[in-house]
Each structure stands twice: as C-alpha cells, then as structure tokens.
N, C-alpha and C positions, 0 to 999 in steps of 0.2 A: 716487667712488673706484672703481677697477676691482676686480673680484672676484678674490680670491686664496685659496689654501688656508691656513687659519689655522695649520696645522702646518709646512708647508714653504715657503710664500710663493709658490709657483708657481700658474699657472692650474689650477684643480681638474681632475683627471682622473677620469672616471667619477664625476661629482659626487655628493656626499653632504652631510649636514648634521651639524655637530658641536654637541652640547649642552655649552656651557661649564660649566654646572651640570649634572652627570650625572643621569640619570633615577633611579638608585638613591638618590642623596642627596636629591633632591626628595621621593621617597616616604618616605625615612627621617625627614624633618623636617616632615611634615604632609600636607595635601591636595594631591596632585600637580596638581590643576586650579586651585589658588589663584593669584591675581594677586600679582605681586612688583613692587617699586620698583626701577627701573633709572635713577635719576638724573633729570635735567631735559632737556627738549628744548633744543637749542642753535640759535643763529642759522643759518638756511639749511637746517634740517631740518623735516620735516613735524610739525606739532603744536605745542602750547604748554604750558608748565607742567610738571607731573609726568609722567614717562614710566612707565606702569604697565600691565602685561599678564602673562598666564600664563607661567610658566617655560618651558613647551614651545615658546614662540615665540622664546626667547632662543637662537637657533641661527645658525651661520655656515658658509660654504662650506668644504668639505674634500675632499681626494682620498679615494676609497674605501680605498686601501691605507694611507694615513696614519691614517685614522679607525680602521681595523681594528687597526693596530699600537698605537695609543694606547689602544684599547679594552682591551688586555691589562693596561695599567697600572690602568685603572679597576676591572677585575675583581679585581686583586690588592690594591688599596688599600682596597676596601670593608670586608673583615674587619678591617683595621688600624684604620679609623675606628670600627668597632663595638667593638674592644678598648679604644680610648681612652674612648669613652662609657661602657663597662662597668667602667672602671678595672682592666682585666686587664693582666698583665705583657706588655710588648712586648719583642721582640728588637731589637738594634741595626739589623738589616736592615729590620725593620718601620718603625722611625722614619725611616731613610734614605728608604724608599719613600714615606712620608707627606710628607716634605719635597720629594721629587721631584714628587709630585702637586700640592703647593701651588705649586711653581714653574709647573707647567702651567696651573693655574687662574689664577694671578696674571697671567701673560702672555696667557692666553686672554681674560681680562676686559679687559686693556688693548687688545688687537686688536679685540675686540668693540665696546668703547666708541668706538674710532676710527671703525669702520664706522658705528655708529649715529649718531655726531655729524658724519659727513661730513668728518672731520678738520678741524674748524673752526679749530683752532690751527695748521694747516699743519705738523704734526709729520712728521719724516722716519721713516716706518715701515720701518726698514732691517733688522729681524730678526723672526723668528717663533718659534714654540714650539721647533722643532727646534734652532735656533741659540742659544737662551738657557737652556733648561732645564738645570739642574745646572752651569752655567758659573761661577757666582760663590759666594763664601762666603754661607752662609744661616743665619739666626737665626729662632727662633720663640719667642714668649712665649705660654705656655699658662696660662689662668686659669679657674677654675670658679665658677659662680654658683648661686643657689638657684632658678633657673627650673625649672618643672615641665612646662609645655607645650612641644612641639617647635617648632623654627624653624630657618631658615637666613637669614643676613643678611650683607651685605658693606658695608664703609665705607671712605671715603677713596679711592674709585676714580673719582669723577665730578668731578675737579678738574684745573686746569692742572698741578699738581705731579705727579699720577699720569700725565697725558698726556705730559709731557716726560720723566719718569723713572719707569717702572713698577717701582719697587724696594720699595715698602711698601704694604700694605693690611691692613685689619682684617676679620675675619669671625667669625661665630658659628655653631656647630652645636649645637642644643638648649641644654644648660646649660654649654657650654664656649665661651670667647672666645679668639681667637687673634690675634696680631699677627705678620705675616710681614715680614721684612726681608732683602733680598738685594742685595749690592753687591760690586764687585770689591775683593779684598784687604781686606774689611771688618775681619777680625781675624787674617788670616794671620800677620802679623808677631808679634803677641802670643801666638800659639799655637805659635810656633817654626818655621813654614813659610817657604819663600821668599816674597819680596814685592817689589813695585816700589819702588825707592829713591826715584824721583820720577815721578809720573804727569803726563804732558804731553798736553794735548788737541790733536788733529790739526786743522790748518786746513782740511783737505779733507773731513772727515767728523766724526761724533760719537764716533769711536773715540779711544783714548788709547794712549800708548806710554810706555816708560821702561826703566830698567835693572833687570832681574830679578836680585836678589842672594840669596845663601844666607841661610837663616833662622838665628836664634840658638839653635835646637834646645832650647828650653825654654819652658814656659808662663809667661806673665806675667799676673798678675791686677791689675785686672779685664781681661777680654778686650776690652772696649770701654770707652773713657773717656767714658762717658755714663751718667747715672742711669737705671736700668731698674727698673720695678715688681717688687718681690720677694714679692708675695702669690700666687705660683704657681711655675712652673718655666720656666727659660730654656734652650732647646735650641740648641746651636751645631754647625755642621758645616762645616769648611773644605773648599773645592773646588779642584781643580787640573786639571780636564779640558782647559782651554785649553793648559796646559803639556804634557799628554800628547799633544797633536797635533803637537808639534815633533819633529824628527828625534832619533835616539838621541844624536848628538854634542851636541845642544843641550839635552839633558835633565839635564845635570849637577847643576843646582840641586835638582831633585826626586829624582834618582837617588841617594838616600842612605839610610842606615839609619834616621835619625830619621823621615823621611816614610813609609818603608815600615812602620815600627813603629806609626805613628799613622794608618795608612790602613785604612779599612774594606774598600776595594777599590782597590788600587794601580793595577791595569791600567786601570780605568775612570776613576780620578781623584777618588774619593770619600774624604774624610777620615773619621776616627772620629767618633762622636757624643759630644758633651760636654753634660752636663746640670748646670745650676746651680740649687740649691734651698736656701733658708735660708742663703745665703752659701757653701755647700759645692759645689765643682765636681768632678764625677765624669766619668771617661772610659770609653767603652764601645767595645770592638773587636768583631771578627767573632764572631757567635753569642752575645754577652753579653746577659744579661737586664736590662731597664730597668724599675725599680719607682718611679722618681721621680714619675710621674704619679699615684700612689696617695696618698690622704690629703691632697689639696690643700685649702687653706682655702676655705670657701664664702663668696663675696661677694654682696652685694645685686645682683640682676640689672640693675635699672634704672640704678643708679649705675655699675656696671662697664661696661655696654654703651656708655654715653656716654663714660666715661673711656678706653675702648679706642680709640674713634674719635679722640678728642682726642690720645691718645698716638701714633696712626698719623700724624696730621697733623704732630705735633712731630718725629717721626722723619723725615718727608719734608723738613721745614725743615732739620733737622740735616744730612741728606745733602747738601743744597744748599750747606752751608758747607764740605763736603769735596770740592768740585769739583777736577778736575785743574788743573794750572798752565796758564794761557792765554798763555804767553809767545811761542808761535809764531803766535798769531792776529793778524790785522790789527786796527787800532783799531776799525773798523766791526764786525768779527766779535766782538770783546770786548764792545762795547756791546750787540750783539744778544743774546749769551749772558746777560749781566748783566741786561738788561731782561726777558728771558724768565723767569729764575728769581726776579727781584724781583716780577714779577706773580704767580708761583706762590706765593711766600711770603706776599704780601699777601692773596691769596684764602684761603690756609690760615689765616692769623691771624683773618680775619673769621669763618671757620667755628669756630675754637677759641673765640673770644669768645662766639659764638652758643650753642655747645654748653655752655660753662661756665655760662651763664645758666640752663640747664636743670637743673643739679645742685642 
C-alpha cells in the first residue's frame, strides 16, 4: 500500500508519525515501554502468529500540520479521560469531546490495521479521519469493573467485520470498559431528527443515498431496537455534520426549532448528549453537568472484559443486518457484498463461540 496521511489521506507533507494510541494514554495505563497485542499477522505480511510489540512502534504517517491540529484534541481530551476515571462530573461539551476522540481512535485503528495487514482483504480505503470523525450518530456503552491495576486494551478490531465496516470496537482504560458504535442515522429517526427514508447503496462506490425527510420531532424509546447491557450507562449523540455541508436552501430538514433546541452545537452539526441509566433517559444541552457516570455498578473484570468484546462482535453482526438497500446493484455486485459480509459474520461467530467458552 502507498503511504498516506492517516488524517487527510494525502501524501504526507513534512512527514511525521501519529501515535494512534497517544503517549499520554500509554503512560496513564502502565509502563510506556511495555509490549502490546496488535492482532495476528495476515497472509502476505512479515511474521507469523501473534503481532506483539511496544506501543511506541504503533505509529503511522501523518502530515505535520494534520498531526499538530489533532494534537490539540489529544491535549483537550486527556483531562476528560481523567475525570471519567476519577468519577468527576463532566460537562456535555466534555462528553462530546470524548466521543469525538473515540471516533478518531476507532478510524485510526482501522487505517492502522489496514496498513499493518497490507490490506489483505482488498478493502476500498476511501475515507480517513478528517472525513469520518463526527459524521455519524454515535453511541457509547460505559461499564465499570473491579480491576485495580492499570491497562489499556482494544477488542473486535482485528476481524473482517471491522475491516469492512469500522463502526464498532471495544476498549478498556484501567477499570472502565467501553463499547463504541457509530453508524449513519443509527437513531436519528427515533430521537426526532431528520433521517433517510430509504438508504440505497450506490453501484459505483460504498456510499449510499436516499430521501432525507423531516423528523417526527419527539423522542421514541428505546432509541435503538436492540437489547443493550444495562449495567452501566449508555451515551447517545445524534450527528448531522453531513447535513450542515449542504447549501442553505437544502438545509430545510435541519433548519428547524426542534433540531436547534436539541443541538449542542448547531453550526457544527453536533446533537445534544443523551444518557440512559437504569432505564431513565436524560438529555444534556450546552454547559449542562453530567453525573450519570458516578456510582456505576462494579462488575467482575474478567467476566466483563470478555463480555464486552463478545458484545462488540454482536453489534458488528447486527449492523450487517442493517445494510442499505442493494436494488441498484448488479447481480454480481450483490453477490460480492453478501459474500463479504457473510464471511465477516461467520468469523465473528467463531470468535463469539471461542470467547463464550472462556466465561
């Protein structure tokens, strides 16, 4: 694969190296010189078996300007992560920034894995961090464990499912487990925002289209019709940045009182923060304080760590059932898409079975 900036996708200008897992987080979670597990070597790559080396070597090309710009996000999110670990009150802006950073890490991991694996699945790498961060509705499941020693860990990132659709991954920071889910219009309709009436896959790319219609302007529970673990807190944030890129005349669906009232930053395209805890859904607007992360139940670390990765694989499988309509594709294209996601689901199910045996 040719080298590209992990942020903008162009040939790196004044080359630098981006640490997908930032140095401050490596130091916060243990010995900065320790080895980490980065999946398995794939066919056509150097080495066999487990891929293991120090975090400091998990770096990828980046433009100096891009790296500097995103370095600001890293410096701003560090105190937010520390607040979460210390169970300190967050602002709605803090949580939005944390979700933004998670988007960056998730897409960075995807791009990094594609480069490490020499794109062995022939995935069309048609977007980079700049083009995907904050674009889609995002959900975060936060759970706490009884772990005492520090750690950082990532799961469900070394599979065909993540290679094809980098929408879900699990990760742990010390005694907190997270599952990140992000997908187009994941819950926009049920939160009352505009949504695509019908998502149709393009025959010329991995993009989709459809008719954007006005939202129902009220919240419908549950926000997602899928069972979600309730032994923690679930954070939702609707996103409409793609809509904000349209012209003023085309913005009629988003240019309404309901969206403005439920937007943390309307001009940017960020919705309010919604937190669900013990079945209660609370909404947080600009400068509101969020206390939902305080007093979370403490789960057995071994059990929850495995269950989180299982849940991430199940989310990946579920999203594959929500694929856009393929009616515009040729028969061969339909077969290709179906076979690709059938493989991803099959591999995920093997991992799920293997992990469930460990419980």
